MMTF fields as JSON, N, C-alpha, C and O atoms, coordinates in Angstrom:
{
  "mmtfVersion": "1.0.0",
  "mmtfProducer": "UNKNOWN",
  "numBonds": 363,
  "numAtoms": 364,
  "numGroups": 91,
  "numChains": 1,
  "numModels": 1,
  "chainsPerModel": [1],
  "groupsPerChain": [91],
  "chainIdList": ["A"],
  "bondAtomList": [4, 2, 8, 6, 12, 10, 16, 14, 20, 18, 24, 22, 28, 26, 32, 30, 36, 34, 40, 38, 44, 42, 48, 46, 52, 50, 56, 54, 60, 58, 64, 62, 68, 66, 72, 70, 76, 74, 80, 78, 84, 82, 88, 86, 92, 90, 96, 94, 100, 98, 104, 102, 108, 106, 112, 110, 116, 114, 120, 118, 124, 122, 128, 126, 132, 130, 136, 134, 140, 138, 144, 142, 148, 146, 152, 150, 156, 154, 160, 158, 164, 162, 168, 166, 172, 170, 176, 174, 180, 178, 184, 182, 188, 186, 192, 190, 196, 194, 200, 198, 204, 202, 208, 206, 212, 210, 216, 214, 220, 218, 224, 222, 228, 226, 232, 230, 236, 234, 240, 238, 244, 242, 248, 246, 252, 250, 256, 254, 260, 258, 264, 262, 268, 266, 272, 270, 276, 274, 280, 278, 284, 282, 288, 286, 292, 290, 296, 294, 300, 298, 304, 302, 308, 306, 312, 310, 316, 314, 320, 318, 324, 322, 328, 326, 332, 330, 336, 334, 340, 338, 344, 342, 348, 346, 352, 350, 356, 354, 360, 358],
  "bondOrderList": [1, 1, 1, 1, 1, 1, 1, 1, 1, 1, 1, 1, 1, 1, 1, 1, 1, 1, 1, 1, 1, 1, 1, 1, 1, 1, 1, 1, 1, 1, 1, 1, 1, 1, 1, 1, 1, 1, 1, 1, 1, 1, 1, 1, 1, 1, 1, 1, 1, 1, 1, 1, 1, 1, 1, 1, 1, 1, 1, 1, 1, 1, 1, 1, 1, 1, 1, 1, 1, 1, 1, 1, 1, 1, 1, 1, 1, 1, 1, 1, 1, 1, 1, 1, 1, 1, 1, 1, 1, 1],
  "groupList": [{"groupName": "MET", "atomNameList": ["N", "CA", "C", "O"], "elementList": ["N", "C", "C", "O"], "formalChargeList": [0, 0, 0, 0], "bondAtomList": [1, 0, 2, 1, 3, 2], "bondOrderList": [1, 1, 2], "singleLetterCode": "M", "chemCompType": "L-PEPTIDE LINKING"}, {"groupName": "ILE", "atomNameList": ["N", "CA", "C", "O"], "elementList": ["N", "C", "C", "O"], "formalChargeList": [0, 0, 0, 0], "bondAtomList": [1, 0, 2, 1, 3, 2], "bondOrderList": [1, 1, 2], "singleLetterCode": "I", "chemCompType": "L-PEPTIDE LINKING"}, {"groupName": "ASN", "atomNameList": ["N", "CA", "C", "O"], "elementList": ["N", "C", "C", "O"], "formalChargeList": [0, 0, 0, 0], "bondAtomList": [1, 0, 2, 1, 3, 2], "bondOrderList": [1, 1, 2], "singleLetterCode": "N", "chemCompType": "L-PEPTIDE LINKING"}, {"groupName": "HIS", "atomNameList": ["N", "CA", "C", "O"], "elementList": ["N", "C", "C", "O"], "formalChargeList": [0, 0, 0, 0], "bondAtomList": [1, 0, 2, 1, 3, 2], "bondOrderList": [1, 1, 2], "singleLetterCode": "H", "chemCompType": "L-PEPTIDE LINKING"}, {"groupName": "ASP", "atomNameList": ["N", "CA", "C", "O"], "elementList": ["N", "C", "C", "O"], "formalChargeList": [0, 0, 0, 0], "bondAtomList": [1, 0, 2, 1, 3, 2], "bondOrderList": [1, 1, 2], "singleLetterCode": "D", "chemCompType": "L-PEPTIDE LINKING"}, {"groupName": "GLN", "atomNameList": ["N", "CA", "C", "O"], "elementList": ["N", "C", "C", "O"], "formalChargeList": [0, 0, 0, 0], "bondAtomList": [1, 0, 2, 1, 3, 2], "bondOrderList": [1, 1, 2], "singleLetterCode": "Q", "chemCompType": "L-PEPTIDE LINKING"}, {"groupName": "TYR", "atomNameList": ["N", "CA", "C", "O"], "elementList": ["N", "C", "C", "O"], "formalChargeList": [0, 0, 0, 0], "bondAtomList": [1, 0, 2, 1, 3, 2], "bondOrderList": [1, 1, 2], "singleLetterCode": "Y", "chemCompType": "L-PEPTIDE LINKING"}, {"groupName": "LEU", "atomNameList": ["N", "CA", "C", "O"], "elementList": ["N", "C", "C", "O"], "formalChargeList": [0, 0, 0, 0], "bondAtomList": [1, 0, 2, 1, 3, 2], "bondOrderList": [1, 1, 2], "singleLetterCode": "L", "chemCompType": "L-PEPTIDE LINKING"}, {"groupName": "ALA", "atomNameList": ["N", "CA", "C", "O"], "elementList": ["N", "C", "C", "O"], "formalChargeList": [0, 0, 0, 0], "bondAtomList": [1, 0, 2, 1, 3, 2], "bondOrderList": [1, 1, 2], "singleLetterCode": "A", "chemCompType": "L-PEPTIDE LINKING"}, {"groupName": "VAL", "atomNameList": ["N", "CA", "C", "O"], "elementList": ["N", "C", "C", "O"], "formalChargeList": [0, 0, 0, 0], "bondAtomList": [1, 0, 2, 1, 3, 2], "bondOrderList": [1, 1, 2], "singleLetterCode": "V", "chemCompType": "L-PEPTIDE LINKING"}, {"groupName": "THR", "atomNameList": ["N", "CA", "C", "O"], "elementList": ["N", "C", "C", "O"], "formalChargeList": [0, 0, 0, 0], "bondAtomList": [1, 0, 2, 1, 3, 2], "bondOrderList": [1, 1, 2], "singleLetterCode": "T", "chemCompType": "L-PEPTIDE LINKING"}, {"groupName": "GLY", "atomNameList": ["N", "CA", "C", "O"], "elementList": ["N", "C", "C", "O"], "formalChargeList": [0, 0, 0, 0], "bondAtomList": [1, 0, 2, 1, 3, 2], "bondOrderList": [1, 1, 2], "singleLetterCode": "G", "chemCompType": "PEPTIDE LINKING"}, {"groupName": "SER", "atomNameList": ["N", "CA", "C", "O"], "elementList": ["N", "C", "C", "O"], "formalChargeList": [0, 0, 0, 0], "bondAtomList": [1, 0, 2, 1, 3, 2], "bondOrderList": [1, 1, 2], "singleLetterCode": "S", "chemCompType": "L-PEPTIDE LINKING"}, {"groupName": "GLU", "atomNameList": ["N", "CA", "C", "O"], "elementList": ["N", "C", "C", "O"], "formalChargeList": [0, 0, 0, 0], "bondAtomList": [1, 0, 2, 1, 3, 2], "bondOrderList": [1, 1, 2], "singleLetterCode": "E", "chemCompType": "L-PEPTIDE LINKING"}, {"groupName": "LYS", "atomNameList": ["N", "CA", "C", "O"], "elementList": ["N", "C", "C", "O"], "formalChargeList": [0, 0, 0, 0], "bondAtomList": [1, 0, 2, 1, 3, 2], "bondOrderList": [1, 1, 2], "singleLetterCode": "K", "chemCompType": "L-PEPTIDE LINKING"}, {"groupName": "PHE", "atomNameList": ["N", "CA", "C", "O"], "elementList": ["N", "C", "C", "O"], "formalChargeList": [0, 0, 0, 0], "bondAtomList": [1, 0, 2, 1, 3, 2], "bondOrderList": [1, 1, 2], "singleLetterCode": "F", "chemCompType": "L-PEPTIDE LINKING"}, {"groupName": "ARG", "atomNameList": ["N", "CA", "C", "O"], "elementList": ["N", "C", "C", "O"], "formalChargeList": [0, 0, 0, 0], "bondAtomList": [1, 0, 2, 1, 3, 2], "bondOrderList": [1, 1, 2], "singleLetterCode": "R", "chemCompType": "L-PEPTIDE LINKING"}],
  "groupTypeList": [0, 1, 2, 3, 4, 5, 6, 7, 4, 6, 7, 1, 8, 9, 2, 8, 4, 0, 7, 10, 3, 9, 11, 12, 13, 14, 4, 15, 13, 11, 8, 4, 13, 8, 8, 14, 6, 6, 14, 16, 2, 7, 16, 0, 15, 12, 2, 7, 2, 16, 1, 13, 7, 10, 7, 14, 4, 16, 0, 15, 1, 7, 0, 11, 8, 12, 3, 10, 8, 15, 15, 16, 4, 15, 1, 12, 16, 2, 12, 14, 15, 14, 0, 9, 4, 12, 15, 14, 6, 7, 4],
  "groupIdList": [1, 2, 3, 4, 5, 6, 7, 8, 9, 10, 11, 12, 13, 14, 15, 16, 17, 18, 19, 20, 21, 22, 23, 24, 25, 26, 27, 28, 29, 30, 31, 32, 33, 34, 35, 36, 37, 38, 39, 40, 41, 42, 43, 44, 45, 46, 47, 48, 49, 50, 51, 52, 53, 54, 55, 56, 57, 58, 59, 60, 61, 62, 63, 64, 65, 66, 67, 68, 69, 70, 71, 72, 73, 74, 75, 76, 77, 78, 79, 80, 81, 82, 83, 84, 85, 86, 87, 88, 89, 90, 91],
  "secStructList": [7, 6, 6, 1, 2, 2, 2, 2, 2, 2, 2, 2, 0, 0, 0, 0, 0, 4, 4, 4, 4, 7, 7, 7, 6, 6, 7, 7, 2, 2, 2, 2, 2, 2, 2, 2, 2, 2, 2, 2, 2, 2, 2, 2, 2, 2, 2, 2, 2, 6, 1, 7, 7, 7, 6, 6, 7, 7, 7, 7, 7, 7, 7, 7, 2, 2, 2, 2, 2, 2, 2, 2, 2, 2, 2, 2, 6, 7, 6, 6, 7, 7, 7, 7, 7, 4, 4, 4, 6, 7, 7],
  "xCoordList": [108.961, 107.654, 107.718, 106.806, 108.77, 108.857, 108.878, 108.323, 109.493, 109.62, 108.452, 108.515, 107.407, 106.237, 105.434, 105.394, 104.804, 104.073, 103.048, 102.919, 102.33, 101.287, 101.877, 101.308, 103.007, 103.636, 104.251, 104.177, 104.854, 105.431, 104.346, 104.559, 103.196, 102.074, 101.632, 101.324, 101.601, 101.252, 102.233, 101.82, 103.525, 104.518, 104.349, 104.557, 103.977, 103.703, 102.532, 102.567, 101.5, 100.335, 100.707, 100.267, 101.502, 101.886, 102.806, 102.637, 103.767, 104.779, 104.373, 105.048, 103.327, 102.942, 101.456, 101.063, 100.64, 99.206, 98.586, 97.79, 98.934, 98.333, 98.723, 97.951, 99.918, 100.356, 99.505, 99.423, 98.883, 98.075, 96.805, 96.113, 96.493, 95.325, 95.673, 94.802, 96.941, 97.402, 97.705, 98.383, 97.209, 97.52, 96.592, 95.529, 97.018, 96.189, 95.142, 95.146, 94.278, 93.172, 93.637, 93.001, 94.744, 95.193, 96.545, 97.127, 97.043, 98.346, 98.315, 97.322, 99.386, 99.46, 100.701, 101.511, 100.85, 102.048, 102.3, 103.427, 101.282, 101.443, 101.813, 102.719, 101.115, 101.413, 102.822, 103.507, 103.253, 104.613, 105.651, 106.669, 105.408, 106.332, 106.338, 107.396, 105.172, 105.097, 105.868, 106.549, 105.759, 106.474, 107.986, 108.721, 108.451, 109.884, 110.368, 111.444, 109.572, 109.947, 109.962, 110.868, 108.969, 108.905, 110.09, 110.693, 110.414, 111.557, 112.842, 113.677, 113.002, 114.187, 114.294, 115.378, 113.191, 113.189, 113.494, 114.221, 112.95, 113.239, 114.711, 115.302, 115.301, 116.727, 117.577, 118.563, 117.205, 117.917, 117.813, 118.797, 116.624, 116.435, 117.206, 117.73, 117.272, 118.06, 119.538, 120.206, 120.038, 121.417, 121.624, 122.658, 120.66, 120.741, 120.816, 121.576, 120.043, 120.036, 121.337, 121.615, 122.119, 123.4, 124.51, 125.559, 124.283, 125.286, 125.267, 124.226, 126.428, 126.511, 126.536, 127.39, 125.597, 125.458, 125.415, 125.002, 125.854, 125.693, 124.621, 124.15, 124.237, 123.231, 123.723, 122.915, 125.025, 125.587, 125.672, 125.861, 125.538, 125.663, 124.464, 123.332, 124.754, 123.713, 123.959, 125.104, 122.909, 123.033, 122.183, 121.05, 122.741, 122.014, 121.901, 122.905, 120.689, 120.458, 119.889, 118.866, 120.563, 120.109, 119.646, 120.428, 118.373, 117.817, 116.672, 116.209, 116.231, 115.103, 113.825, 113.705, 112.879, 111.648, 110.823, 110.29, 110.7, 109.85, 110.486, 109.777, 111.825, 112.481, 112.31, 112.102, 112.398, 112.201, 110.814, 110.654, 109.824, 108.453, 108.375, 107.753, 109.004, 108.977, 109.828, 109.417, 111.011, 111.867, 111.187, 111.336, 110.447, 109.715, 108.811, 108.731, 108.135, 107.254, 108.044, 107.683, 109.108, 109.914, 110.506, 110.443, 111.075, 111.728, 110.715, 111.024, 109.523, 108.512, 108.089, 107.549, 108.322, 107.948, 109.133, 108.983, 110.295, 111.508, 112.047, 112.308, 112.213, 112.67, 114.156, 114.628, 114.896, 116.333, 116.62, 117.659, 115.698, 115.931, 114.901, 113.788, 115.312, 114.398, 114.573, 115.661, 113.531, 113.61, 113.437, 112.552, 114.295, 114.242, 113.722, 114.096, 112.874, 112.306, 113.399, 113.955, 113.704, 114.784, 114.454, 115.357, 113.189, 112.804, 113.316, 113.405, 113.65, 114.22, 115.604, 116.067, 116.255, 117.628, 117.722, 118.799, 116.628, 116.632, 115.954, 114.958, 116.473, 115.843, 115.463, 114.919],
  "yCoordList": [80.755, 80.249, 78.777, 78.003, 78.404, 77.061, 75.973, 74.897, 76.212, 75.167, 75.067, 74.294, 75.815, 75.71, 74.455, 74.032, 73.875, 72.621, 72.665, 71.702, 73.752, 73.845, 73.703, 73.015, 74.35, 74.26, 72.884, 72.347, 72.31, 70.972, 69.935, 69.02, 70.069, 69.175, 69.325, 68.335, 70.551, 70.806, 70.101, 69.526, 70.141, 69.505, 67.994, 67.383, 67.394, 65.951, 65.675, 64.73, 66.493, 66.31, 66.473, 65.69, 67.469, 67.722, 66.628, 66.168, 66.211, 65.272, 63.811, 62.955, 63.51, 62.11, 61.899, 61.198, 62.503, 62.238, 62.573, 61.79, 63.717, 64.11, 63.16, 62.942, 62.602, 61.675, 60.406, 59.75, 60.065, 58.839, 58.979, 57.99, 60.179, 60.41, 60.375, 60.555, 60.143, 60.158, 58.734, 57.99, 58.365, 57.046, 56.693, 57.287, 55.732, 55.257, 54.281, 53.951, 53.841, 52.978, 51.677, 51.168, 51.143, 49.835, 49.874, 48.829, 51.076, 51.157, 52.234, 52.944, 52.336, 53.221, 54.115, 54.145, 54.838, 55.637, 56.656, 56.779, 57.377, 58.383, 57.769, 58.247, 56.717, 56.041, 55.451, 55.452, 54.948, 54.416, 55.511, 55.284, 56.699, 57.819, 58.272, 58.586, 58.308, 58.664, 57.644, 58.013, 56.382, 55.334, 55.501, 55.281, 55.887, 56.125, 57.261, 57.18, 58.307, 59.456, 59.069, 59.456, 58.314, 57.862, 56.945, 57.028, 56.076, 55.175, 55.975, 55.641, 57.026, 57.874, 58.474, 58.496, 58.956, 59.521, 58.464, 58.732, 57.275, 56.195, 55.809, 55.53, 55.79, 55.463, 56.552, 56.251, 57.787, 58.884, 58.736, 58.925, 58.402, 58.224, 57.0, 57.004, 55.974, 54.797, 55.164, 54.688, 56.005, 56.481, 57.244, 57.099, 58.04, 58.767, 57.797, 58.018, 56.742, 55.753, 54.966, 54.368, 54.957, 54.239, 55.01, 54.447, 56.274, 57.093, 56.769, 56.847, 56.406, 56.104, 57.413, 58.272, 57.54, 58.752, 58.404, 57.313, 59.361, 59.231, 60.217, 61.024, 60.158, 61.084, 62.53, 63.458, 62.726, 64.074, 64.668, 65.876, 63.855, 64.328, 65.154, 64.922, 66.124, 66.94, 66.887, 66.782, 66.959, 66.864, 67.95, 68.2, 68.579, 69.561, 68.99, 68.633, 68.907, 68.363, 69.473, 70.078, 69.724, 70.723, 69.997, 69.307, 70.155, 69.481, 70.294, 71.251, 69.902, 70.585, 70.411, 69.507, 71.288, 71.338, 70.064, 69.607, 69.48, 68.285, 67.097, 66.28, 66.99, 65.938, 66.223, 65.301, 67.485, 67.872, 67.455, 67.007, 67.599, 67.23, 65.755, 65.397, 64.905, 63.48, 63.158, 62.359, 63.773, 63.522, 63.932, 63.259, 65.021, 65.467, 64.338, 64.077, 63.673, 62.571, 61.353, 60.732, 61.013, 59.854, 60.064, 59.172, 61.231, 61.514, 61.561, 61.154, 62.048, 62.119, 60.733, 60.603, 59.715, 58.348, 57.511, 56.319, 58.125, 57.388, 57.855, 59.044, 56.941, 57.314, 57.646, 58.188, 57.337, 57.618, 59.115, 59.603, 59.836, 61.233, 62.135, 61.72, 63.375, 64.406, 65.617, 66.188, 66.004, 67.164, 68.422, 68.507, 69.39, 70.665, 71.703, 71.708, 72.563, 73.611, 74.584, 75.303, 74.606, 75.466, 76.949, 77.785, 77.283, 78.69, 79.31, 80.533, 78.484, 79.005, 79.623, 80.441, 79.223, 79.653, 80.662, 81.194, 80.921, 81.821, 83.133, 83.16, 84.186, 85.505, 86.043, 87.143],
  "zCoordList": [80.596, 80.238, 79.808, 80.1, 79.132, 78.55, 79.615, 79.39, 80.757, 81.766, 82.733, 83.69, 82.512, 83.382, 83.032, 81.877, 84.035, 83.864, 82.739, 81.982, 82.623, 81.6, 80.194, 79.347, 79.949, 78.627, 78.404, 77.299, 79.436, 79.308, 79.024, 78.228, 79.662, 79.366, 77.913, 77.248, 77.428, 76.037, 75.097, 74.09, 75.421, 74.569, 74.514, 73.466, 75.623, 75.596, 74.672, 73.884, 74.766, 73.903, 72.43, 71.589, 72.122, 70.731, 70.206, 69.077, 71.002, 70.535, 70.63, 70.06, 71.31, 71.447, 71.207, 70.275, 72.045, 71.995, 70.645, 70.127, 70.066, 68.793, 67.665, 66.731, 67.757, 66.713, 66.666, 65.627, 67.775, 67.784, 66.954, 66.715, 66.516, 65.666, 64.182, 63.33, 63.877, 62.497, 62.062, 62.771, 60.913, 60.374, 59.232, 59.052, 58.485, 57.385, 57.927, 59.113, 57.077, 57.509, 58.147, 59.07, 57.655, 58.157, 58.858, 59.151, 59.128, 59.777, 60.871, 61.033, 61.591, 62.76, 62.674, 63.601, 61.57, 61.343, 62.449, 62.929, 62.852, 63.9, 65.237, 65.92, 65.606, 66.876, 66.86, 67.882, 65.71, 65.603, 65.803, 66.457, 65.247, 65.437, 66.891, 67.436, 67.524, 68.94, 69.785, 70.741, 69.431, 70.157, 70.026, 70.989, 68.845, 68.643, 69.545, 70.137, 69.64, 70.46, 71.942, 72.679, 72.368, 73.751, 74.053, 75.122, 73.103, 73.26, 73.432, 74.273, 72.639, 72.747, 74.145, 74.727, 74.683, 76.032, 77.08, 78.037, 76.912, 77.864, 77.836, 78.88, 76.652, 76.557, 77.214, 77.887, 77.022, 77.679, 79.203, 79.918, 79.689, 81.131, 81.63, 82.744, 80.82, 81.169, 81.327, 82.245, 80.433, 80.561, 81.859, 82.511, 82.228, 83.494, 84.669, 85.612, 84.614, 85.69, 85.79, 86.829, 84.752, 84.757, 85.47, 85.781, 85.723, 86.398, 87.886, 88.538, 88.412, 89.841, 90.632, 90.415, 91.536, 92.342, 93.813, 94.206, 94.62, 96.064, 96.509, 95.708, 97.77, 98.289, 98.276, 98.294, 98.246, 98.231, 96.831, 96.686, 95.818, 94.438, 94.011, 94.435, 93.157, 92.523, 91.03, 90.592, 90.255, 88.809, 88.16, 88.57, 87.159, 86.359, 84.952, 84.336, 84.454, 83.124, 82.252, 82.575, 81.157, 80.204, 78.952, 78.298, 78.624, 77.451, 76.905, 77.526, 75.747, 75.13, 75.929, 76.756, 75.668, 76.465, 76.366, 77.378, 75.183, 75.089, 75.804, 76.391, 75.762, 76.545, 78.037, 78.826, 78.421, 79.812, 80.291, 81.426, 79.434, 79.801, 80.178, 81.178, 79.379, 79.677, 80.903, 81.745, 81.015, 82.168, 83.466, 84.485, 83.435, 84.63, 85.119, 86.319, 84.19, 84.573, 85.048, 86.048, 84.345, 84.75, 86.135, 86.981, 86.37, 87.649, 88.789, 89.909, 88.516, 89.579, 90.061, 91.159, 89.269, 89.628, 90.11, 90.378, 90.22, 90.537, 91.883, 92.07, 92.807, 94.15, 94.199, 95.199, 93.153, 93.124, 92.963, 93.408, 92.328, 91.997, 92.667, 92.992, 92.86, 93.347, 92.444, 92.374, 91.767, 90.895, 91.731, 92.583, 91.471, 92.167, 91.185, 90.012, 91.667, 90.83, 90.4, 91.23, 89.11, 88.611, 88.74, 88.719, 88.871, 88.997, 90.295, 90.404, 91.268, 92.521, 92.294, 93.089, 91.202, 90.95, 89.803, 89.534, 89.144, 87.984, 88.313, 89.036, 87.802, 87.958, 86.609, 86.514]
}
């Protein structure tokens, strides 16, 4: 259930979008925390991009669901990678 698109979209909303509604009158505490989380995901994706791969290489990434939600979006926009539906391999 956790890796389905609907739940992953929910995790993005919980971990980022909802935080943008939190803050004091003159500051942006929630948005700043959301930015830190997004930055962490971008750095993780940057590390992935540093790995030298050939067209024959395959990679399995095991991570928490909220990171998976962001990676799904990053990978869908990147021509270097092709995400494969993990449900094809799970019973």
